[in-house]
C-alpha positions as CSV (number, residue, x, y, z in Angstrom):
1,M,-12.6,31.2,-6.6
2,K,-14.1,28.9,-4.0
3,N,-12.2,30.6,-1.2
4,N,-13.3,34.1,-2.4
5,S,-16.9,32.9,-2.5
6,R,-16.6,31.6,1.1
7,R,-15.3,34.9,2.3
8,E,-17.9,36.9,0.4
9,F,-20.6,34.7,2.1
10,L,-19.1,35.3,5.5
11,R,-18.9,39.1,5.0
12,S,-22.4,39.2,3.6
13,S,-23.7,37.2,6.6
14,I,-22.0,39.6,9.0
15,F,-23.3,42.7,7.5
16,A,-26.7,41.2,7.2
17,G,-26.7,41.0,11.0
18,A,-25.5,37.5,11.9
19,T,-22.4,39.0,13.4
20,T,-21.7,42.7,13.0
21,V,-18.4,44.4,13.8
22,M,-18.2,48.2,14.1
23,F,-15.9,50.8,15.7
24,P,-16.1,52.7,17.9
25,N,-19.5,51.2,18.9
26,V,-18.6,47.5,18.7
27,V,-21.5,45.1,18.0
28,I,-20.6,41.5,17.8
29,G,-23.1,38.7,18.4
30,N,-25.7,41.0,19.8
31,I,-23.3,42.3,22.5
32,T,-22.6,46.0,22.3
33,S,-19.6,47.8,23.9
34,K,-19.9,51.6,24.0
35,I,-16.5,53.2,23.8
36,N,-16.5,56.8,25.0
37,E,-12.8,57.4,25.0
38,S,-10.3,54.9,23.5
39,P,-7.6,53.5,25.8
40,L,-5.2,54.2,23.0
41,K,-5.6,58.0,23.3
42,D,-2.3,59.7,23.9
43,R,-0.5,56.4,24.3
44,K,3.0,56.0,22.7
45,I,3.3,52.9,20.5
46,L,6.3,51.5,18.7
47,F,5.4,49.6,15.6
48,V,8.3,47.4,14.5
49,W,8.2,45.6,11.2
50,G,10.6,43.5,9.1
51,G,11.8,39.9,8.7
52,W,10.3,37.5,6.2
53,E,8.3,39.3,3.6
54,G,5.8,36.5,3.1
55,H,4.0,37.6,6.2
56,E,3.5,41.0,4.7
57,P,5.0,43.0,7.6
58,K,5.1,46.3,5.6
59,Q,1.6,45.9,4.4
60,S,0.5,45.5,8.0
61,I,1.3,49.2,8.5
62,D,-1.7,50.1,6.3
63,V,-4.0,47.8,8.2
64,F,-3.2,48.9,11.8
65,V,-1.4,52.3,11.9
66,P,-4.3,54.4,10.5
67,W,-6.6,52.7,13.1
68,L,-4.2,53.3,15.9
69,K,-3.9,57.0,15.0
70,S,-7.6,57.4,14.6
71,E,-7.9,56.2,18.2
72,G,-5.5,58.9,19.3
73,A,-2.3,56.9,19.7
74,N,1.1,58.4,19.0
75,V,2.8,55.8,16.7
76,I,6.4,55.5,15.9
77,I,7.1,53.2,12.9
78,S,10.5,51.4,12.7
79,D,12.0,48.9,10.4
80,S,15.1,48.3,12.6
81,L,15.5,46.1,15.6
82,D,18.1,48.7,16.9
83,S,15.0,50.6,18.2
84,Y,15.3,48.2,21.1
85,L,18.7,49.7,21.9
86,D,17.3,53.3,22.3
87,K,16.9,53.6,26.1
88,D,15.1,56.9,26.0
89,L,12.6,55.6,23.4
90,M,12.0,52.3,25.1
91,N,11.4,54.0,28.5
92,S,8.8,56.2,26.9
93,L,6.7,53.5,25.4
94,D,3.3,52.1,26.5
95,L,3.2,49.3,23.9
96,I,5.3,47.6,21.3
97,I,3.6,46.0,18.3
98,Q,6.0,43.7,16.5
99,T,5.7,42.0,13.1
100,W,9.1,40.4,12.4
101,T,9.1,36.7,11.4
102,M,12.4,34.8,11.9
103,G,15.4,37.1,11.8
104,K,18.2,37.6,14.3
105,L,18.0,39.5,17.6
106,T,21.3,40.4,19.2
107,P,21.8,39.9,23.0
108,E,21.8,43.7,23.4
109,Q,18.6,44.1,21.4
110,E,16.9,41.3,23.3
111,K,18.0,42.8,26.6
112,G,16.5,46.2,25.7
113,L,13.2,44.6,24.7
114,L,12.8,42.3,27.6
115,Y,13.8,45.0,30.1
116,T,11.2,47.4,28.7
117,V,8.4,44.8,28.9
118,I,9.3,43.5,32.4
119,N,9.0,47.1,33.6
120,G,5.4,47.5,32.3
121,C,5.4,48.1,28.5
122,G,2.9,45.9,26.7
123,F,4.0,43.7,23.8
124,T,1.7,42.2,21.1
125,G,1.7,40.8,17.6
126,W,0.3,38.1,15.5
127,H,1.2,34.9,13.6
128,G,4.9,34.7,12.8
129,G,5.4,38.3,13.7
130,I,6.1,37.5,17.3
131,G,5.3,33.7,17.4
132,D,8.1,32.7,14.9
133,S,10.6,35.4,15.6
134,F,14.2,35.0,16.7
135,R,14.4,31.2,16.9
136,E,17.7,31.3,18.8
137,N,16.4,33.6,21.6
138,T,14.8,31.3,24.2
139,E,14.2,34.1,26.7
140,Y,12.3,36.1,24.1
141,Q,10.2,33.0,23.5
142,F,9.7,32.6,27.2
143,M,8.3,36.2,27.2
144,V,5.9,35.6,24.3
145,G,4.5,32.3,25.8
146,G,4.8,30.1,22.8
147,Q,6.7,29.3,19.6
148,W,5.7,28.1,16.1
149,V,6.9,24.6,15.2
150,A,4.7,23.6,12.2
151,H,1.7,24.4,10.0
152,P,0.7,21.0,8.6
153,G,-0.8,21.2,5.1
154,G,0.2,24.9,4.6
155,V,-2.8,27.1,3.9
156,I,-5.9,25.1,4.7
157,D,-9.5,25.5,5.9
158,Y,-9.8,25.2,9.7
159,R,-12.0,26.3,12.6
160,V,-11.2,28.6,15.5
161,N,-13.0,27.8,18.7
162,I,-13.5,30.6,21.3
163,T,-12.9,29.0,24.7
164,D,-13.4,32.0,27.0
165,H,-16.7,33.9,26.3
166,N,-16.3,36.2,29.3
167,D,-12.9,37.8,28.6
168,E,-12.9,41.3,27.3
169,V,-11.0,40.3,24.2
170,T,-13.4,37.5,23.1
171,K,-16.7,38.4,24.7
172,G,-19.5,38.3,22.1
173,I,-17.3,36.6,19.5
174,Y,-18.2,33.1,18.3
175,D,-16.4,30.2,16.6
176,F,-15.5,30.9,13.0
177,N,-13.8,29.3,10.0
178,I,-10.6,30.6,8.3
179,H,-8.5,29.7,5.3
180,S,-4.9,30.2,6.4
181,E,-2.0,28.5,8.1
182,Q,-3.0,26.5,11.1
183,Y,-0.2,27.0,13.6
184,Y,0.9,24.1,15.7
185,L,2.8,25.8,18.6
186,H,4.7,24.8,21.7
187,V,3.3,26.8,24.5
188,D,3.8,27.9,28.1
189,P,1.3,26.3,30.4
190,N,0.9,29.6,32.2
191,I,-0.8,31.4,29.3
192,K,-4.5,32.3,29.6
193,V,-6.0,30.7,26.5
194,L,-8.9,32.5,24.8
195,A,-9.3,30.5,21.6
196,T,-8.0,27.1,20.3
197,T,-8.0,25.0,17.1
198,T,-8.2,21.3,16.7
199,F,-6.0,19.5,14.2
200,T,-7.1,16.6,12.0
201,G,-4.7,13.8,11.0
202,D,-5.0,14.7,7.3
203,Y,-1.5,15.9,7.0
204,T,0.2,14.6,10.1
205,P,-1.6,11.6,11.5
206,W,0.0,11.6,15.0
207,I,-1.5,15.0,15.9
208,N,-5.0,14.0,15.0
209,G,-7.4,15.6,17.6
210,S,-4.7,17.8,19.1
211,K,-6.1,21.0,20.5
212,V,-3.6,23.9,20.3
213,P,-4.1,27.6,21.5
214,V,-4.7,30.2,18.9
215,V,-5.2,33.3,21.0
216,W,-3.7,34.0,24.5
217,K,-2.7,36.6,27.0
218,K,-0.1,36.5,29.7
219,E,2.1,38.6,31.9
220,Y,5.9,39.0,31.8
221,G,7.1,41.0,34.8
222,K,4.8,44.1,34.8
223,G,4.2,43.9,31.1
224,R,1.2,42.4,29.3
225,I,1.6,40.1,26.4
226,F,-1.1,39.4,23.8
227,Y,-0.8,36.9,20.9
228,S,-2.9,35.6,18.1
229,S,-1.6,33.0,15.6
230,L,-4.0,34.3,13.0
231,G,-2.8,36.8,10.4
232,H,-0.6,34.8,7.9
233,T,-1.3,37.6,5.4
234,M,-3.3,40.8,5.6
235,Q,-6.2,38.9,3.8
236,D,-6.9,37.2,7.2
237,F,-7.8,40.5,8.8
238,K,-10.6,40.9,6.3
239,I,-12.4,38.4,8.5
240,P,-14.1,40.6,11.1
241,E,-13.5,38.3,14.0
242,V,-9.7,38.1,13.3
243,L,-9.4,41.9,13.2
244,E,-11.6,42.5,16.2
245,I,-9.7,40.1,18.3
246,Q,-6.4,41.7,17.5
247,K,-7.7,45.2,18.1
248,R,-9.1,44.3,21.5
249,G,-5.8,42.5,22.3
250,I,-3.8,45.6,21.5
251,K,-6.0,47.6,23.9
252,W,-5.7,45.0,26.6
253,A,-1.9,44.8,26.3
254,L,-1.3,48.5,27.1
255,K,-3.8,48.8,30.0
256,N,-1.1,48.1,32.6
257,K,0.4,51.5,32.2
């Protein structure tokens, strides 16, 4: 009941004007971005879902696919990693959105995915959907730019701090609180960090004060990678900042093509 009240307070504050999120005229923190034509229009996107059901991969379709289509994107939905073996499909894509926690990726599937991204297709996802996928595939992890290792305390209250207020993904978005899994990740030093979180020693004393990236972008060959560790369940995307960051990240990731 307490968590629901906190979220209700956040939403009421947002709609009262403290922070307002709207599409396609985006208003966040008094900064407005007029969008005349969506960069998603006529883009071909593969939405791959599966893996551990606790992260609600199937439910994520209802959160993101209607929005993608409303922006004019052509969306292909797949629940099979064999999609990465379809050369004709992969060569036609502008972006891959993956939500597949853990699981197994064969060498052939990995090769198909990495080759496509290296040659300019964007790749994005959230939380365990790309940040805790295919634990045995180190080249895949190299592409993503980080890998989950722990979430001390499980689902807890923590704060997300925006570290880059000039980037197009986070401009006009301010620090916010969330009740979810706080991901402790091992990360590539070459990522461009857009938001972080700081751990307390309440659950694991030796990481007290550790600052870990939450949102980042990077390049892999000619492809753009965007990641957010937020989104443990679809409830997280009811927080406007979380949803807005992911939507902007999706748009950024496919701009290369």
